C-alpha positions in Angstrom: 1.4 -75.3 54.9 4.1 -73.4 53.0 1.8 -73.2 50.0 -1.0 -71.9 52.1 1.2 -69.2 53.7 2.5 -68.2 50.2 -1.1 -67.7 49.0 -1.9 -65.5 52.1 1.3 -63.4 51.5 0.4 -63.1 47.8 -3.1 -61.9 48.7 -1.7 -59.3 51.2 0.7 -58.0 48.6 -2.1 -57.7 46.1 -4.3 -55.9 48.6 -1.5 -53.4 49.4 -0.8 -52.7 45.7 -4.6 -52.2 45.1 -4.8 -49.7 48.0 -1.7 -47.8 46.8 -3.2 -47.5 43.3 -6.5 -46.2 44.7 -4.7 -43.6 46.8 -2.5 -42.5 43.8 -5.6 -42.2 41.6 -7.3 -40.1 44.3 -4.2 -37.9 44.6 -4.1 -37.5 40.8 -7.8 -36.6 40.6 -7.3 -34.0 43.4 -4.3 -32.5 41.7 -6.1 -32.5 38.3 -9.1 -30.7 39.9 -6.7 -28.3 41.6 -4.9 -27.5 38.3 -8.2 -27.1 36.5 -9.5 -24.8 39.2 -6.2 -22.8 39.0 -6.5 -22.5 35.2 -10.1 -21.5 35.4 -9.2 -18.8 37.9 -6.3 -17.5 35.7 -8.7 -17.4 32.7 -11.3 -15.5 34.7 -8.6 -13.1 36.0 -7.4 -12.4 32.4 -11.0 -11.9 31.3 -11.7 -9.5 34.2 -8.4 -7.7 33.5 -9.5 -7.1 29.9 -12.9 -5.8 31.0 -11.2 -3.5 33.5 -8.6 -2.1 31.1 -8.8 1.6 30.9 -10.1 2.6 27.4 -10.4 5.9 25.6 -13.4 8.0 26.5 -14.7 10.3 23.8 -12.6 13.2 24.9 -9.5 11.0 24.7 -10.5 10.1 21.2 -10.8 13.8 20.2 -7.4 14.6 21.8 -5.8 11.7 20.0 -7.1 13.0 16.7 -5.6 16.4 17.4 -2.3 14.8 18.4 -2.2 12.8 15.2 -3.0 15.8 13.1 -0.1 17.7 14.7 2.5 14.9 15.0 1.8 12.2 12.3 4.7 13.3 10.2 6.2 11.1 7.4 9.0 12.3 5.2 7.9 13.4 1.7 4.2 13.4 2.8 2.1 16.4 3.8 -1.3 16.6 5.4 -3.8 18.0 3.0 -7.0 17.5 4.9 -8.3 16.6 8.3 -12.0 16.1 9.2 -11.6 17.2 12.9 -15.1 16.1 13.9 -16.7 18.4 11.3 -18.3 15.7 9.2 -20.9 13.2 10.2 -21.7 10.1 8.2 -25.3 8.9 7.8 -25.3 5.2 7.2 -28.7 3.9 8.2 -29.8 1.4 10.9 -29.2 -1.6 8.7 -25.4 -1.4 8.8 -25.2 -0.3 12.4 -27.2 -3.4 13.4 -30.0 -1.1 14.6 -28.0 1.1 16.8 -28.7 4.3 14.9 -28.7 6.3 11.7 -25.4 8.2 12.1 -21.9 7.2 13.0 -22.0 9.3 16.2 -22.0 8.7 19.9 -25.8 8.5 20.2 -26.4 7.3 16.7 -29.5 9.5 16.5 -28.0 13.0 16.1 -25.2 14.5 14.0 -23.3 15.6 17.1 -20.1 13.8 18.3 -19.0 11.8 15.3 -17.1 8.6 16.1 -14.8 8.6 13.2 -12.2 11.0 11.7 -9.9 10.9 8.7 -6.6 12.5 7.8 -5.4 12.7 4.2 -1.7 12.8 3.3 -0.3 13.4 -0.2 3.2 12.5 -1.4 5.5 15.3 -2.6 5.3 14.0 -6.2 1.5 13.9 -6.0 1.5 10.2 -7.0 0.3 8.7 -3.7 -2.6 9.5 -1.4 -2.7 8.1 2.2 -5.9 8.1 4.3 -5.7 7.5 8.0 -9.1 6.7 9.6 -9.7 6.6 13.3 -12.9 5.1 14.6 -14.2 5.2 18.2 -16.2 2.4 19.8 -17.5 2.0 23.3 -16.1 -1.4 24.0 -12.5 -2.7 24.4 -11.5 -4.7 21.3 -7.9 -5.3 22.3 -4.5 -4.4 20.8 -3.8 -6.2 17.6 -3.3 -6.0 13.8 -6.7 -7.0 12.5 -5.9 -7.1 8.8 -3.2 -6.4 6.3 -3.8 -6.8 2.6 -1.7 -9.9 1.7 0.9 -9.6 -1.1 1.0 -13.4 -1.6 -2.3 -13.3 -3.5 -1.1 -10.8 -6.1 -0.6 -13.6 -8.7 -3.9 -15.3 -7.9 -5.8 -13.2 -10.5 -5.2 -10.7 -13.3 -6.1 -7.0 -12.7 -4.3 -3.8 -13.4 -6.0 -2.3 -10.4 -4.7 -4.6 -7.7 -1.3 -2.8 -7.4 -3.0 0.6 -7.0 -4.3 0.1 -3.4 -3.0 -1.2 -0.1 -4.4 -1.0 3.4 -3.9 -2.2 7.0 -6.2 -2.2 10.0 -5.2 -2.3 13.7 -7.2 -2.1 16.9 -6.0 -0.4 20.1 -8.2 -0.8 23.2 -11.5 0.6 21.9 -10.2 2.2 18.7 -9.9 1.0 15.2 -7.3 2.6 12.9 -7.1 2.1 9.1 -4.3 3.2 6.8 -5.3 3.1 3.1 -2.8 3.9 0.4 -3.7 4.6 -3.3 -1.1 5.2 -6.0 -1.4 6.2 -9.7 1.1 3.5 -10.8 1.9 1.1 -8.0 1.7 1.3 -4.2 4.7 1.0 -1.9 3.7 -1.4 0.8 6.5 -0.1 3.1 4.9 3.3 3.2 1.6 1.8 4.5 3.6 0.1 7.3 5.7 3.3 8.0 2.5 5.2 8.6 1.1 2.5 10.9 4.3 2.3 12.9 4.2 6.0 13.5 0.5 5.7 14.6 1.4 2.9 16.9 4.0 5.0 18.6 1.6 7.9 19.0 -1.0 5.5 20.5 1.5 4.1 23.0 2.5 7.7 24.0 -1.1 8.5 24.8 -0.9 5.9 27.6 -4.7 6.1 28.0 
């Protein structure tokens, strides 16, 4: 009799444990689904926020160029040329992925070019800096896209590799490139100094 009762009690305990495990599993599944839904909602909100971020319109782009022409000042460097929307580049549809022939808003006419360039020369006339500003219609984001690495300088032999340096950043729907050339050897800190100043001007625009 005692043995029979013990078996019944053991079966009841096993049944209770089984039910508890099932409920816990259901709770975990519900919590996992809830967390997954929350994460998906957060991802969608971030994506939507990126789409809704205010970008530069073409007039903003033109004003930014003028601001940089007036205020991009680096010690020992002077502005020697600015394109100021006066030059249009014809590139052909192959390199614009079929969008147009010209680097302009429409791609079909020479009006409203979407790139401008500023050239700065050092006081000793040894270094030339070009600052290119390119306008796009879509938000790219704010980031440093590329900086020529110095770690690869020993990877190959060439007297030319020390004569050039460049960096590319994106800001909202703009792409900015700083390119330095030097008769003897570039100073990579100068490239960064120009880009830091450009970053400050971009943030001040608060577009």
